[in-house]
N, C-alpha and C positions, 0 to 999 in steps of 0.2 A: 299603092297601098292595098289594092284588091278589096275583097270581101272580109269583114270582121263581124262575128256575131257574138254579142255580149249577152249572156244569159246564164240561168241557174240550172245545174245538172238535171234537178229533179223536177223542173217546171214543165208541165204538160205543153205549155205554149212555146217554150223554147224548143221542145221536141218536135213541134209542128214545122217551126222553121227549119230545123236540122233535117226533118224528112224531105222537106221541099228541096234543100240544097243538095241532099243525097240523091234524090230522083233525077235532079238536073245534072248529076256528076260534077257539081261545082266544088273547087278547092277553096278553103276559107280558113280564117284563124279564129279560133275559139278563146273568148275572154270570159272567165268564170266570175259572176257576180251574184252574190246571195243577197236578195232584197230583204231577207229578214234578219241579216246580220248587223248588229249596231255598228260593228266596225267596217261596214262596207266603204268603198272609197266615196268620199263626197263628190269628187269630180265626175262620178257617174250621172249624178243629177243635171249636168249640163248636157247630157245625151238624152235622158229620159226624165223629164220634170216630175213625173208621177212615181218614179222609183219602181217601176215594174220592169219585167223582163218578157220577151227579148228585146233588143235593140240592135239594128243592123247599120253598119257603116260600110258604104261603097264608094271608095276613091273619094273621100270627103263629104259624101252625100249621106246624111243621118235620117234614119227612118224608125219609128217605133209604132206599135200596134201590129200584132201578128197578121191579121187580115191584110193590111197594107203591105207588110213585108213579103208574104207569099205571093200576092198579086204582082208586086214589083218584080220579084225574081222571075216569075213566069213571063213578064213582059219584056224584061231586060235580057233574059236569055231564053228564047222562045222554042228552043228544042231541048227535049221533048215538051210539047205543049201540055200543060196541066189544068187548062180550062177549056171546055167545049166552045165551039163557035156558034152552034144553034141556039137561038134566044131561050127556047124552052128548057133545054138541057142546061144552060148556064144558070137559068133561073132555079131549075132544081138543085144544082150544086150549091148556089148561095142559100137557097132556103134550108137545106140540110146543115150547112155550116152555122146558120142562124139558130136553128133548133138546138144544136149541140152547145153553142155559146150561151144561149140565153136560158135553157132548161136543163141541159145535161151536165154541164161542168160542175156545179155546186153539189148536186147529189151523187154523181158517179165518182166524182174525184175528191171532192173536199170532204164528204161524208163516208161513203162506202170504202173508197180506197185509203183514205187517210186513216180513218179509225178502225177499219177492218184489216188493214195490212201494214201500212207504212209506219204508223206509230208502234204497233206491237213488235214489229221487226227490229225496231230500235230500242227496244226496252222501255217504252213508254206505254202508259195505260190508254187504250183506245175506248171511247164512249160507245158502248153498244147501242145506246137510244140513238145516237147520231147514225149508226149504221143502219138501224131500223127505218129511220125517217128517210135516209138516203135511198134504200131500197124501194119504199113505198113510192117516192117521187119518181124514181127511175122507171118504175113500171110504165108510167104514161109516156116518158121519153122514148123508151124503147119500142113501145106500141106504135108511137107516131113515126119512128124511123123505120120499123117494119113496113108500114104501110107506104112510105115514101120510097123505100129502096127499090131500085131496078132489079129486073129479073136477069139482068146480064151479070158478068163477073163482078163490076165494080158497083159502088153505091148509087152512083148517079147516071150510069150508063155503060156502054161497052169499054170504055176506056178510063184509065186511072186519071183522077181529078183531085183538086185541092180538097174536095169533100171527103175523099177516102183518108188523106193525110190528117185532115183535122179530127175526124172521127177516130182514126186508128189510134192516135196518141192517148185518147181519152179511153178507148176500149182496152188498150193494154192495161192501164192502171185499173179500170174497173174489174177486168176479169182476173186481176192478181189476187183479188179477194175471193174466197171460194163461193160466197153467195153471189157475187157478181157474174162469176163464170157460170154458175147454174142458172141464173136468169137469162143470160145470153143465149144459152142452149134452148130456152123455150121459144125463141124467135127464129124460125127456119131460115129466113133469108138473111137476117143478120148473122146468124151462126155460120152459114155457108160463106158469106162474105168475109167474116172474121178469119175463118179457117184459111182462106186464100191470101188475104192481104196481110196477116201476121207473119206468113213466111217469106215475105219479100226482103231482099237483102238490105233494103234501106231500113227496115225495123231492126235488124241485128246490129247494123252499123251505128244506130242511134240509141241503142239500148242504154238507159241511164246507170244501169249497174245497181239495181235495188238490192 
């Protein structure tokens, strides 16, 4: 059966899982599941009772929640490693992922990207008030990430980690909106990091085709 990833093409969390699979150079089957579609397969709820994405199935073993999926993939397929072994470096990786999840996702993706880019691109009206609120909240998020960012090539140290993949999927959406791209450029470490990470082959491979 191998690896099967159930996910929505435009989901930032689905892309995080796909980035992990790409960096691991793992072959897998993709099953498109749109959790917003009323006609979605009812059977999907047997895999994910909360009707979110992504869900990974590996040889009959079912796993949901993105953080669990990416860490499982890194443990089950250890080469190349995407988590540091040093306790402090691993803690920094976890902290950055936590900041992005808890404070970054909503303003950067659901407000700035969704209303400032995604909806207008599909002929739908974006709420500029939501964009403004998202930018305001993102200011603190980017400042915190700028302070946490390592001086090395990658966000949590000298080697690529799950923190890079987690943040990269959100940064790709955030910077798709002109206001988000301008705000990213105001943060030297983040801007340098994004310039490097955005060019990785895995980013092109997982491009959702907006």
